[in-house]
BANU-416365 format. One line per field, with one value per residue (C-alpha): residue number from 1; z negated, y negated, x negated. Coordinates in steps of 0.1 Angstrom, whole numbers, always signed. Layout:
// residues N
num	(NUM, ...)
pz	(Z, ...)
py	(Y, ...)
px	(X, ...)
END
This chain:
// residues 523
num	(1, 2, 3, 4, 5, 6, 7, 8, 9, 10, 11, 12, 13, 14, 15, 16, 17, 18, 19, 20, 21, 22, 23, 24, 25, 26, 27, 28, 29, 30, 31, 32, 33, 34, 35, 36, 37, 38, 39, 40, 41, 42, 43, 44, 45, 46, 47, 48, 49, 50, 51, 52, 53, 54, 55, 56, 57, 58, 59, 60, 61, 62, 63, 64, 65, 66, 67, 68, 69, 70, 71, 72, 73, 74, 75, 76, 77, 78, 79, 80, 81, 82, 83, 84, 85, 86, 87, 88, 89, 90, 91, 92, 93, 94, 95, 96, 97, 98, 99, 100, 101, 102, 103, 104, 105, 106, 107, 108, 109, 110, 111, 112, 113, 114, 115, 116, 117, 118, 119, 120, 121, 122, 123, 124, 125, 126, 127, 128, 129, 130, 131, 132, 133, 134, 135, 136, 137, 138, 139, 140, 141, 142, 143, 144, 145, 146, 147, 148, 149, 150, 151, 152, 153, 154, 155, 156, 157, 158, 159, 160, 161, 162, 163, 164, 165, 166, 167, 168, 169, 170, 171, 172, 173, 174, 175, 176, 177, 178, 179, 180, 181, 182, 183, 184, 185, 186, 187, 188, 189, 190, 191, 192, 193, 194, 195, 196, 197, 198, 199, 200, 201, 202, 203, 204, 205, 206, 207, 208, 209, 210, 211, 212, 213, 214, 215, 216, 217, 218, 219, 220, 221, 222, 223, 224, 225, 226, 227, 228, 229, 230, 231, 232, 233, 234, 235, 236, 237, 238, 239, 240, 241, 242, 243, 244, 245, 246, 247, 248, 249, 250, 251, 252, 253, 254, 255, 256, 257, 258, 259, 260, 261, 262, 263, 264, 265, 266, 267, 268, 269, 270, 271, 272, 273, 274, 275, 276, 277, 278, 279, 280, 281, 282, 283, 284, 285, 286, 287, 288, 289, 290, 291, 292, 293, 294, 295, 296, 297, 298, 299, 300, 301, 302, 303, 304, 305, 306, 307, 308, 309, 310, 311, 312, 313, 314, 315, 316, 317, 318, 319, 320, 321, 322, 323, 324, 325, 326, 327, 328, 329, 330, 331, 332, 333, 334, 335, 336, 337, 338, 339, 340, 341, 342, 343, 344, 345, 346, 347, 348, 349, 350, 351, 352, 353, 354, 355, 356, 357, 358, 359, 360, 361, 362, 363, 364, 365, 366, 367, 368, 369, 370, 371, 372, 373, 374, 375, 376, 377, 378, 379, 380, 381, 382, 383, 384, 385, 386, 387, 388, 389, 390, 391, 392, 393, 394, 395, 396, 397, 398, 399, 400, 401, 402, 403, 404, 405, 406, 407, 408, 409, 410, 411, 412, 413, 414, 415, 416, 417, 418, 419, 420, 421, 422, 423, 424, 425, 426, 427, 428, 429, 430, 431, 432, 433, 434, 435, 436, 437, 438, 439, 440, 441, 442, 443, 444, 445, 446, 447, 448, 449, 450, 451, 452, 453, 454, 455, 456, 457, 458, 459, 460, 461, 462, 463, 464, 465, 466, 467, 468, 469, 470, 471, 472, 473, 474, 475, 476, 477, 478, 479, 480, 481, 482, 483, 484, 485, 486, 487, 488, 489, 490, 491, 492, 493, 494, 495, 496, 497, 498, 499, 500, 501, 502, 503, 504, 505, 506, 507, 508, 509, 510, 511, 512, 513, 514, 515, 516, 517, 518, 519, 520, 521, 522, 523)
pz	(-535, -508, -516, -496, -458, -437, -421, -385, -357, -331, -351, -383, -416, -428, -464, -476, -500, -502, -533, -509, -478, -503, -520, -481, -472, -506, -500, -467, -493, -516, -539, -563, -531, -508, -533, -538, -505, -487, -509, -494, -455, -467, -485, -453, -431, -427, -407, -389, -418, -447, -465, -459, -493, -521, -494, -498, -519, -488, -468, -485, -491, -455, -443, -474, -456, -421, -431, -445, -416, -395, -421, -422, -382, -388, -412, -391, -359, -384, -401, -360, -344, -374, -344, -338, -355, -357, -326, -349, -330, -296, -298, -308, -277, -252, -269, -271, -238, -226, -251, -224, -198, -171, -148, -151, -182, -186, -157, -184, -207, -194, -197, -231, -252, -233, -236, -275, -279, -260, -279, -314, -312, -318, -355, -361, -347, -366, -396, -412, -394, -419, -450, -440, -438, -467, -487, -478, -491, -524, -533, -520, -546, -575, -567, -566, -603, -616, -602, -598, -564, -535, -506, -468, -439, -430, -461, -459, -426, -434, -466, -441, -417, -442, -463, -431, -423, -457, -460, -421, -433, -461, -438, -415, -441, -442, -451, -487, -502, -489, -507, -541, -541, -535, -564, -586, -567, -567, -607, -611, -592, -603, -639, -625, -610, -636, -660, -645, -630, -669, -679, -652, -662, -701, -693, -677, -702, -727, -709, -690, -685, -670, -633, -614, -572, -577, -608, -621, -613, -595, -569, -561, -552, -530, -495, -490, -448, -427, -402, -436, -445, -406, -411, -444, -433, -402, -426, -455, -430, -434, -469, -465, -427, -439, -447, -411, -413, -429, -401, -380, -410, -400, -386, -417, -439, -456, -450, -421, -418, -455, -467, -441, -442, -481, -485, -457, -478, -512, -501, -494, -523, -550, -534, -516, -535, -567, -571, -544, -554, -589, -582, -560, -580, -613, -587, -576, -607, -619, -594, -597, -604, -635, -628, -588, -605, -579, -560, -531, -500, -468, -489, -495, -536, -531, -559, -560, -529, -513, -530, -527, -486, -486, -518, -510, -541, -554, -576, -585, -595, -609, -637, -650, -656, -672, -692, -704, -718, -732, -737, -755, -726, -710, -678, -655, -681, -662, -628, -622, -636, -618, -584, -591, -590, -561, -548, -552, -541, -505, -506, -503, -480, -459, -462, -451, -422, -414, -420, -395, -375, -349, -355, -328, -307, -315, -297, -267, -258, -261, -238, -219, -216, -239, -228, -241, -266, -292, -288, -301, -340, -361, -361, -404, -414, -387, -381, -351, -360, -326, -330, -361, -356, -329, -348, -374, -351, -340, -375, -389, -355, -369, -402, -397, -378, -405, -431, -421, -457, -442, -431, -427, -394, -380, -407, -397, -363, -363, -386, -363, -336, -359, -370, -336, -327, -356, -348, -312, -322, -350, -328, -303, -323, -339, -304, -294, -326, -310, -278, -298, -315, -288, -272, -306, -328, -359, -352, -374, -367, -395, -397, -362, -351, -370, -395, -365, -344, -369, -379, -339, -342, -372, -355, -323, -347, -365, -329, -319, -354, -339, -308, -325, -349, -315, -298, -328, -362, -364, -379, -370, -374, -337, -321, -344, -332, -295, -296, -313, -286, -260, -275, -268, -237, -229, -248, -227, -195, -207, -214, -177, -160, -173, -169, -135, -133, -155, -138, -165, -152, -114, -90, -117, -120, -149, -135, -128, -139, -160, -171, -205, -234, -250, -287, -306, -343, -369, -378)
py	(+104, +89, +51, +33, +31, -6, +5, +27, +8, +39, +58, +81, +60, +59, +77, +98, +92, +119, +136, +135, +149, +173, +185, +198, +213, +234, +243, +262, +280, +291, +315, +320, +336, +354, +380, +396, +392, +407, +430, +459, +449, +449, +485, +502, +492, +523, +536, +573, +580, +574, +536, +511, +493, +490, +467, +441, +418, +423, +412, +385, +372, +374, +356, +325, +322, +317, +300, +275, +273, +268, +241, +220, +217, +206, +180, +166, +160, +149, +122, +108, +112, +95, +86, +117, +113, +147, +159, +177, +204, +192, +161, +170, +194, +166, +139, +159, +160, +126, +111, +130, +108, +133, +138, +176, +176, +151, +173, +202, +178, +182, +226, +219, +203, +223, +255, +247, +229, +254, +290, +269, +276, +312, +302, +272, +282, +317, +314, +296, +327, +351, +324, +332, +369, +369, +351, +374, +404, +386, +373, +413, +423, +395, +411, +446, +440, +420, +439, +471, +475, +470, +444, +457, +448, +422, +407, +394, +382, +361, +347, +342, +321, +302, +294, +286, +261, +249, +243, +228, +199, +189, +191, +167, +142, +131, +146, +120, +144, +172, +161, +161, +190, +208, +192, +202, +239, +238, +239, +268, +288, +282, +292, +320, +331, +327, +341, +371, +375, +377, +402, +427, +426, +427, +458, +476, +469, +486, +515, +526, +560, +552, +571, +539, +532, +513, +528, +501, +457, +463, +487, +463, +432, +453, +464, +500, +499, +468, +481, +486, +451, +436, +452, +437, +407, +408, +404, +384, +356, +347, +341, +310, +295, +259, +241, +228, +213, +183, +174, +166, +147, +118, +96, +97, +98, +57, +61, +94, +85, +95, +114, +135, +152, +158, +173, +198, +209, +201, +225, +259, +254, +250, +282, +306, +302, +300, +312, +339, +358, +353, +375, +400, +410, +412, +436, +458, +461, +475, +495, +528, +561, +551, +512, +523, +553, +586, +577, +604, +592, +601, +632, +624, +621, +589, +567, +541, +523, +551, +541, +501, +510, +515, +496, +461, +441, +462, +432, +441, +475, +469, +441, +461, +492, +469, +452, +482, +496, +468, +439, +461, +468, +438, +451, +438, +405, +397, +408, +387, +358, +362, +370, +339, +314, +335, +322, +286, +283, +300, +272, +249, +265, +266, +235, +227, +252, +231, +198, +207, +230, +203, +177, +191, +199, +164, +150, +176, +160, +125, +135, +147, +187, +193, +189, +153, +163, +176, +137, +123, +110, +103, +65, +66, +93, +90, +128, +151, +160, +180, +200, +202, +217, +243, +256, +265, +279, +303, +310, +321, +349, +357, +364, +381, +405, +402, +412, +446, +466, +499, +493, +467, +476, +445, +421, +434, +426, +391, +387, +400, +381, +347, +355, +364, +330, +315, +330, +317, +282, +289, +300, +279, +244, +259, +258, +225, +210, +217, +205, +168, +165, +176, +141, +123, +103, +117, +153, +176, +217, +232, +209, +206, +238, +270, +266, +260, +284, +312, +303, +310, +343, +352, +340, +361, +393, +390, +391, +420, +437, +434, +454, +474, +486, +483, +514, +534, +529, +560, +560, +528, +508, +504, +498, +475, +456, +461, +446, +413, +415, +414, +390, +367, +378, +373, +332, +328, +339, +314, +285, +287, +292, +259, +237, +246, +238, +211, +183, +150, +164, +173, +169, +161, +182, +211, +202, +162, +135, +107, +86, +82, +79, +48, +53, +36, +28, +40, +12)
px	(-106, -88, -83, -61, -65, -49, -18, -15, -32, -30, -60, -66, -66, -101, -93, -118, -149, -174, -156, -126, -146, -163, -134, -114, -141, -143, -106, -118, -146, -118, -136, -109, -90, -110, -129, -91, -76, -109, -120, -97, -115, -145, -145, -123, -155, -178, -206, -203, -175, -200, -188, -205, -193, -222, -241, -207, -230, -262, -237, -225, -261, -269, -237, -244, -286, -272, -241, -265, -289, -264, -246, -281, -281, -243, -252, -285, -264, -236, -267, -272, -243, -218, -195, -185, -148, -130, -151, -176, -193, -171, -188, -223, -222, -217, -240, -266, -273, -258, -285, -314, -335, -325, -298, -308, -299, -270, -253, -250, -225, -193, -196, -217, -185, -157, -179, -178, -147, -122, -144, -133, -97, -105, -121, -96, -66, -68, -80, -48, -26, -52, -48, -9, -11, -34, -7, +24, +4, -7, +27, +40, +19, +31, +67, +57, +38, +64, +97, +85, +96, +81, +90, +92, +74, +105, +105, +69, +70, +96, +71, +50, +70, +83, +51, +34, +61, +58, +18, +24, +52, +21, -3, +17, +23, -13, -50, -45, -23, -35, -65, -54, -38, -72, -88, -58, -65, -102, -104, -82, -95, -131, -123, -98, -125, -150, -130, -125, -162, -168, -146, -159, -193, -181, -165, -193, -221, -195, -187, -219, -209, -171, -180, -189, -201, -230, -260, -270, -269, -303, -285, -259, -282, -306, -297, -293, -293, -299, -270, -244, -254, -245, -214, -206, -221, -192, -163, -185, -190, -151, -160, -182, -171, -149, -186, -187, -148, -164, -180, -142, -130, -159, -127, -116, -137, -150, -188, -196, -230, -239, -208, -205, -241, -237, -204, -217, -240, -222, -197, -214, -242, -208, -186, -210, -243, -228, -195, -193, -221, -208, -181, -192, -212, -191, -164, -186, -207, -175, -162, -158, -134, -123, -115, -96, -87, -75, -46, -28, -26, -14, -20, -56, -73, -93, -108, -135, -142, -125, -97, -102, -100, -66, -54, -37, -44, -83, -91, -56, -60, -91, -80, -49, -70, -98, -64, -47, -80, -93, -74, -41, -21, -20, -30, +3, +2, -33, -35, -3, -19, -46, -30, -7, -42, -55, -18, -24, -60, -44, -25, -53, -73, -44, -36, -71, -68, -49, -62, -91, -75, -60, -85, -111, -79, -65, -104, -104, -63, -82, -109, -81, -94, -64, -29, -18, +8, -18, -37, -7, -10, +26, +32, +39, +16, -13, -15, -21, +19, +19, -8, +0, +35, +21, -7, +17, +36, +6, -3, +34, +31, -3, +8, +34, +14, -16, +8, +14, +18, +9, -19, -52, -64, -34, -56, -89, -85, -73, -102, -130, -117, -117, -153, -166, -158, -175, -205, -201, -199, -221, -249, -243, -252, -275, -290, -278, -294, -325, -314, -302, -342, -365, -364, -363, -391, -381, -376, -393, -409, -395, -362, -356, -365, -372, -342, -318, -335, -333, -296, -289, -308, -290, -256, -264, -275, -236, -223, -240, -233, -197, -202, -225, -196, -175, -197, -207, -181, -154, -121, -106, -129, -148, -106, -104, -138, -130, -94, -112, -136, -109, -88, -126, -128, -87, -93, -123, -107, -77, -96, -117, -80, -70, -101, -96, -54, -59, -38, -57, -88, -84, -115, -136, -169, -179, -214, -219, -241, -218, -246, -267, -243, -233, -238, -206, -215, -194, -163)
END
């Protein structure tokens, strides 16, 4: 939680205890929200015309293992570099090489930090837009359920813009207020997800022959095909990203040298290890032709997973069906109440996205590797206000793009682009952990070689999964993957052009030896 800090002195205020740091990470890993918002995209992923949806749970488990290995790498780097401040992986990438004795290693430091910092924006600056799109789509569902009319694409776009700027204003006023909002939201969403998960499991046990997609609980937990699991994990990683965000709050943590490491692992274990695995088991356990009943879409009758793939709120549909059958015809009321809790959760997630997304940018701007305007702090709130408002504008635009009620492709494209950036940054950070500890006296073969090594390999596997989808997928799936990869390549080209033309760093070589790093103690 936040404590009172000294007046602003041109730096960010240290106000976050362990609870505050952990809550800000947990707000990004919002389990009450993502089951609702990503189930459609995951159900739509197919391979050779065959749905990969039965491997949703195993895809999530694969992503969770990847995240835990990566999280440990982040936490170890945060332990030895508590002075990272807002830099997170951007700072780690440089410090690990500047600590080396050899000039041949140190000359790679700037290239390393530029690569990580620039690619980080694919995740940090697209992810909030995905949340805005989710929120607008969800608002449209609630409106339709309550009033019986469907909102137009124009109306959903307007909602996306309003929501982006409203949450941006809260983020602009400082992270302490955002933390208190996030605590309340976390309690609401966890209670909600446990309730609906229990409801789903009880319904399945009470109606064992209602035509389910997966024949038994064990078939939810066992992978049907490794490539299908990999397909699903390319979307599922979106559910778990955020644990590393707390390393960007080092400048605002009261005790970064110990709290950052603990918060990284605690947030991921609670949200991913318990909440997500439980609710994804329940949702896939109950999905079927009864809970996702027959509907005609574009002249084709679909049910079960096929219905979920074209339903903007498949969890809402399942809740309505079960509520009408088992809770005195209260399906609409139940689904709307749960949708409102998801909407509340998305507010907290978007706040956390905006808070953390601009902080790596702020560090790069302070190093003159980004335009100086992004390194300005507000005189009263000590927030990087220019960066926040620019990110709000980008998020609003992506929200409008992704909130298209007629197709899931727009949202899938920006999701895959964001996730590709995530895999690149996570994989790079795992490698940086190996590099950082290679010359330290406290290195451990398991902690600092095996764990980050396997984490790096799993992130590479995820990247190859996105490429494999683009090459071998069917329907609109490969087009979405190609467009996502195109965004990544374009962003890397823009980054290279900026580095060459950056007026503040003109004449500074990308590959040069600046000398050994001077450690800075965490005040």
